[in-house]
C-alpha positions in Angstrom: -12.8 -27.4 -21.1 -13.3 -29.0 -17.6 -9.9 -29.1 -15.8 -10.2 -32.9 -15.1 -10.9 -33.5 -18.9 -8.1 -31.2 -20.0 -5.7 -33.1 -17.6 -6.9 -36.6 -18.9 -6.4 -35.3 -22.6 -2.9 -33.9 -21.8 -1.9 -37.3 -20.2 -3.3 -39.2 -23.1 -1.4 -37.0 -25.6 1.8 -37.7 -23.8 1.4 -41.4 -24.2 0.8 -41.2 -28.1 3.3 -42.3 -30.6 1.6 -40.9 -33.7 3.1 -38.2 -36.0 0.4 -35.8 -34.9 -2.7 -35.7 -32.7 -6.0 -34.0 -33.7 -8.2 -32.2 -31.1 -11.8 -31.3 -32.1 -13.5 -28.2 -30.5 -16.4 -26.2 -32.0 -15.2 -23.1 -30.1 -11.4 -23.6 -30.4 -10.6 -19.8 -30.5 -13.4 -18.7 -28.2 -12.3 -21.1 -25.4 -8.5 -20.4 -25.9 -7.8 -24.0 -26.6 -5.9 -23.0 -29.7 -3.0 -21.7 -27.5 -2.1 -25.2 -26.5 -1.8 -26.3 -30.2 0.9 -26.2 -32.8 -1.6 -25.6 -35.6 -5.3 -25.3 -36.2 -7.3 -26.9 -39.0 -10.7 -25.2 -39.7 -13.4 -26.7 -41.7 -15.4 -24.0 -43.6 -18.8 -23.9 -45.2 -21.3 -21.1 -45.9 -23.7 -20.4 -42.9 -26.7 -21.6 -45.0 -25.1 -24.9 -45.5 -24.0 -25.3 -41.9 -27.6 -24.4 -40.5 -29.0 -26.9 -43.0 -26.7 -29.7 -42.0 -27.1 -29.0 -38.2 -30.8 -29.0 -38.5 -30.8 -32.4 -40.2 -28.1 -33.7 -37.8 -29.8 -32.5 -34.6 -33.4 -32.5 -35.7 -33.8 -28.9 -34.5 -34.9 -25.5 -35.8 -32.9 -22.9 -37.8 -33.6 -20.4 -35.0 -31.7 -22.6 -32.5 -28.8 -23.2 -34.8 -28.6 -19.5 -35.6 -28.6 -18.7 -31.8 -25.6 -21.0 -31.3 -23.7 -19.6 -34.4 -24.3 -16.1 -33.0 -22.3 -16.9 -30.0 -19.3 -18.2 -32.0 -16.5 -16.3 -33.7 -17.6 -15.3 -37.2 -16.4 -17.7 -39.8 -14.3 -15.0 -41.7 -12.3 -14.2 -38.5 -12.0 -17.8 -37.5 -10.7 -18.9 -41.0 -8.1 -16.1 -40.7 -6.8 -17.5 -37.4 -6.4 -21.0 -38.7 -3.4 -22.5 -40.1 -5.0 -24.9 -42.6 -8.6 -24.6 -44.2 -10.8 -27.4 -45.5 -13.5 -26.1 -47.7 -16.5 -28.3 -47.0 -19.1 -26.4 -49.3 -19.4 -29.1 -52.0 -17.2 -27.2 -54.5 -14.1 -29.3 -53.8 -13.6 -32.9 -52.9 -12.7 -33.3 -49.2 -10.2 -36.2 -49.3 -7.6 -34.5 -51.5 -7.7 -31.4 -49.1 -7.4 -33.7 -46.0 -4.6 -35.7 -47.5 -2.7 -32.5 -48.4 -2.8 -31.3 -44.8 -1.9 -34.8 -43.5 1.2 -34.7 -45.8 2.2 -31.2 -44.5 1.7 -32.2 -40.8 3.8 -35.4 -41.3 6.6 -33.4 -42.8 6.9 -31.1 -39.8 
């Protein structure tokens, strides 16, 4: 993350009154941003599903998406490093998973 953006984010965090703050980063572990956090939530889906969704979202080719994925930590290793996991593969409803994590974070 650019130092100016990181500083702004840090300042913004210090002014929040919420029970917790969420920070989104596609390459949380690769960038080392996880070191600044109390916990990491990962959202997991099979690679085929992620490719399909990204192609639709970005209107791009599977090859370009695969090239991006190849530069990232593989999903198995990423999921092992996270504190909480949300399965976004269509097998479980998302809201109950999110609410469970919300309750756990509020209880800390």
